[in-house]
Short mmCIF file of the C-alpha atoms (twelve columns), coordinates in Angstrom:
data_MODEL
# 
_entry.id   MODEL 
# 
loop_
_atom_site.group_PDB 
_atom_site.id 
_atom_site.type_symbol 
_atom_site.label_atom_id 
_atom_site.label_alt_id 
_atom_site.label_comp_id 
_atom_site.label_asym_id 
_atom_site.label_seq_id 
_atom_site.Cartn_x 
_atom_site.Cartn_y 
_atom_site.Cartn_z 
_atom_site.pdbx_PDB_model_num 
ATOM 1   C CA . MET A 1   0.051   -0.075 0.010   1 
ATOM 2   C CA . PRO A 2   2.656   2.725  0.715   1 
ATOM 3   C CA . ASP A 3   4.243   1.992  -2.631  1 
ATOM 4   C CA . ASN A 4   1.108   2.703  -4.315  1 
ATOM 5   C CA . GLU A 5   0.562   5.909  -2.353  1 
ATOM 6   C CA . PHE A 6   3.980   7.245  -3.362  1 
ATOM 7   C CA . GLU A 7   3.365   6.166  -7.025  1 
ATOM 8   C CA . ASP A 8   0.206   8.460  -7.247  1 
ATOM 9   C CA . ASP A 9   2.171   11.142 -5.748  1 
ATOM 10  C CA . ILE A 10  4.888   10.854 -8.172  1 
ATOM 11  C CA . VAL A 11  2.341   10.605 -10.984 1 
ATOM 12  C CA . PHE A 12  0.698   13.917 -9.936  1 
ATOM 13  C CA . ALA A 13  4.035   15.563 -9.354  1 
ATOM 14  C CA . ARG A 14  5.089   14.714 -12.851 1 
ATOM 15  C CA . PHE A 15  1.916   15.944 -14.294 1 
ATOM 16  C CA . LEU A 16  2.410   19.350 -12.440 1 
ATOM 17  C CA . ASN A 17  6.090   19.398 -13.660 1 
ATOM 18  C CA . TYR A 18  4.975   18.591 -17.291 1 
ATOM 19  C CA . MET A 19  2.406   21.247 -17.302 1 
ATOM 20  C CA . GLN A 20  5.085   23.837 -16.104 1 
ATOM 21  C CA . ILE A 21  7.613   22.704 -18.806 1 
ATOM 22  C CA . ALA A 22  4.897   22.579 -21.474 1 
ATOM 23  C CA . LEU A 23  3.898   26.008 -20.703 1 
ATOM 24  C CA . LEU A 24  7.456   27.031 -20.935 1 
ATOM 25  C CA . HIS A 25  8.025   25.384 -24.201 1 
ATOM 26  C CA . ARG A 26  4.934   26.701 -25.655 1 
ATOM 27  C CA . LYS A 27  5.648   30.246 -24.644 1 
ATOM 28  C CA . LEU A 28  8.940   30.191 -26.144 1 
ATOM 29  C CA . ASN A 29  7.707   28.673 -29.461 1 
ATOM 30  C CA . TYR A 30  4.854   31.242 -29.366 1 
ATOM 31  C CA . GLU A 31  7.312   33.991 -28.901 1 
ATOM 32  C CA . LYS A 32  9.465   32.710 -31.718 1 
ATOM 33  C CA . HIS A 33  6.380   32.412 -33.981 1 
ATOM 34  C CA . ILE A 34  5.245   35.986 -33.150 1 
ATOM 35  C CA . GLU A 35  8.802   37.187 -34.014 1 
ATOM 36  C CA . SER A 36  8.863   35.485 -37.057 1 
ATOM 37  C CA . ILE A 37  5.551   36.727 -38.227 1 
ATOM 38  C CA . GLN A 38  6.544   40.286 -37.225 1 
ATOM 39  C CA . LYS A 39  9.662   39.881 -39.559 1 
ATOM 40  C CA . GLN A 40  7.325   38.759 -42.405 1 
ATOM 41  C CA . GLU A 41  4.789   41.704 -41.871 1 
ATOM 42  C CA . GLU A 42  7.515   44.209 -42.055 1 
ATOM 43  C CA . LYS A 43  8.331   43.024 -45.693 1 
ATOM 44  C CA . LEU A 44  4.826   42.974 -47.026 1 
ATOM 45  C CA . ASN A 45  3.448   45.803 -49.100 1 
ATOM 46  C CA . TYR A 46  -0.049  47.361 -49.057 1 
ATOM 47  C CA . ILE A 47  -1.609  44.827 -51.755 1 
ATOM 48  C CA . GLU A 48  -0.228  41.801 -49.940 1 
ATOM 49  C CA . TRP A 49  -1.689  43.235 -46.834 1 
ATOM 50  C CA . THR A 50  -5.131  43.281 -48.243 1 
ATOM 51  C CA . LYS A 51  -4.900  39.618 -49.473 1 
ATOM 52  C CA . ILE A 52  -4.334  38.514 -45.943 1 
ATOM 53  C CA . PRO A 53  -7.525  36.758 -44.290 1 
ATOM 54  C CA . ASP A 54  -8.785  38.337 -41.347 1 
ATOM 55  C CA . LYS A 55  -8.956  35.277 -39.078 1 
ATOM 56  C CA . THR A 56  -7.495  34.803 -35.753 1 
ATOM 57  C CA . ASP A 57  -5.353  31.616 -35.196 1 
ATOM 58  C CA . ASN A 58  -5.687  29.408 -32.255 1 
ATOM 59  C CA . SER A 59  -3.215  30.208 -29.627 1 
ATOM 60  C CA . PRO A 60  -0.729  27.211 -28.831 1 
ATOM 61  C CA . PHE A 61  -1.810  27.587 -25.117 1 
ATOM 62  C CA . ASP A 62  -5.430  26.342 -26.019 1 
ATOM 63  C CA . ASN A 63  -4.883  22.786 -25.267 1 
ATOM 64  C CA . LEU A 64  -2.731  23.448 -22.175 1 
ATOM 65  C CA . LYS A 65  -5.261  26.113 -20.855 1 
ATOM 66  C CA . ARG A 66  -7.916  23.442 -21.279 1 
ATOM 67  C CA . ASP A 67  -5.951  20.976 -19.225 1 
ATOM 68  C CA . TYR A 68  -5.365  23.649 -16.645 1 
ATOM 69  C CA . ASP A 69  -9.094  24.458 -16.489 1 
ATOM 70  C CA . ASN A 70  -9.940  20.818 -16.064 1 
ATOM 71  C CA . LEU A 71  -7.501  20.633 -13.171 1 
ATOM 72  C CA . LYS A 72  -9.010  23.716 -11.379 1 
ATOM 73  C CA . ILE A 73  -12.379 22.223 -11.927 1 
ATOM 74  C CA . ALA A 74  -11.197 18.786 -10.541 1 
ATOM 75  C CA . ILE A 75  -9.650  20.273 -7.590  1 
ATOM 76  C CA . ASN A 76  -12.904 22.321 -6.793  1 
ATOM 77  C CA . LYS A 77  -14.635 19.012 -6.611  1 
ATOM 78  C CA . LEU A 78  -12.569 17.653 -3.856  1 
ATOM 79  C CA . THR A 79  -13.901 18.164 -0.273  1 
ATOM 80  C CA . PRO A 80  -12.592 21.338 1.491   1 
ATOM 81  C CA . GLU A 81  -9.948  19.297 3.606   1 
ATOM 82  C CA . GLN A 82  -8.649  17.538 0.459   1 
ATOM 83  C CA . ARG A 83  -8.443  20.755 -1.506  1 
ATOM 84  C CA . TYR A 84  -6.560  22.194 1.380   1 
ATOM 85  C CA . VAL A 85  -4.017  19.547 1.532   1 
ATOM 86  C CA . ILE A 86  -3.560  19.354 -2.264  1 
ATOM 87  C CA . ILE A 87  -3.046  23.178 -2.690  1 
ATOM 88  C CA . ASN A 88  -0.813  23.480 0.241   1 
ATOM 89  C CA . TYR A 89  1.256   20.223 -0.282  1 
ATOM 90  C CA . TYR A 90  1.722   20.611 -4.049  1 
ATOM 91  C CA . PHE A 91  1.237   24.389 -4.606  1 
ATOM 92  C CA . LYS A 92  2.706   26.024 -1.515  1 
ATOM 93  C CA . ASN A 93  5.171   23.181 -0.793  1 
ATOM 94  C CA . LYS A 94  4.184   22.832 2.682   1 
ATOM 95  C CA . THR A 95  5.109   19.485 4.525   1 
ATOM 96  C CA . LEU A 96  2.448   16.926 5.619   1 
ATOM 97  C CA . SER A 97  3.346   17.633 9.148   1 
ATOM 98  C CA . LYS A 98  2.838   21.208 8.873   1 
ATOM 99  C CA . ILE A 99  -0.592  20.898 7.252   1 
ATOM 100 C CA . ALA A 100 -1.505  18.319 9.683   1 
ATOM 101 C CA . LYS A 101 -0.629  20.872 12.531  1 
ATOM 102 C CA . GLU A 102 -2.738  23.620 10.748  1 
ATOM 103 C CA . LEU A 103 -5.658  21.122 10.555  1 
ATOM 104 C CA . ASN A 104 -5.361  20.135 14.180  1 
ATOM 105 C CA . SER A 105 -4.790  16.461 12.885  1 
ATOM 106 C CA . ASN A 106 -2.243  13.765 12.804  1 
ATOM 107 C CA . VAL A 107 0.164   13.038 9.899   1 
ATOM 108 C CA . ASN A 108 -1.428  9.845  8.940   1 
ATOM 109 C CA . ALA A 109 -4.735  11.320 8.600   1 
ATOM 110 C CA . VAL A 110 -3.323  14.017 6.234   1 
ATOM 111 C CA . LYS A 111 -1.603  11.456 4.241   1 
ATOM 112 C CA . GLN A 112 -4.825  9.572  3.734   1 
ATOM 113 C CA . LEU A 113 -6.750  12.806 2.754   1 
ATOM 114 C CA . LYS A 114 -3.857  13.308 0.246   1 
ATOM 115 C CA . LEU A 115 -4.081  9.908  -1.085  1 
ATOM 116 C CA . ARG A 116 -7.895  10.090 -1.546  1 
ATOM 117 C CA . ALA A 117 -7.563  13.261 -3.061  1 
ATOM 118 C CA . VAL A 118 -5.026  12.181 -5.629  1 
ATOM 119 C CA . PHE A 119 -7.252  9.231  -6.471  1 
ATOM 120 C CA . SER A 120 -10.122 11.579 -6.946  1 
ATOM 121 C CA . LEU A 121 -8.279  13.985 -9.078  1 
ATOM 122 C CA . ARG A 122 -7.009  11.138 -11.186 1 
ATOM 123 C CA . ARG A 123 -10.608 9.936  -11.613 1 
ATOM 124 C CA . TYR A 124 -12.039 13.555 -12.424 1 
ATOM 125 C CA . MET A 125 -9.350  14.119 -14.973 1 
ATOM 126 C CA . GLU A 126 -10.105 10.810 -16.697 1 
ATOM 127 C CA . GLU A 127 -13.724 11.728 -17.259 1 
# 
């Protein structure tokens, strides 16, 4: 059972890390894309400008934004205690013992809350 608990923890931490890296890469690619478009725009004359269709391209952040929005929705579906543990443990980098002290609980109870929250998040994200 403890191995499974850490495995879920690692999976969720990897997902958060993936999201951060993906955001950085997409931001860099998007900035390069915008820079190349600006260079091309500088070379266009008036007639070429009039031939450009007036449509907006999808942002490269759309898929990532959808995943982030789904994660926010999934976190909001958790119980208040589970939400508190997930936010403080993963996003505010607090230790389980510190969270337990804040909740006036013991560390094992907080571990169980975290484990149930990760299971629930996985289930919500798969839906």
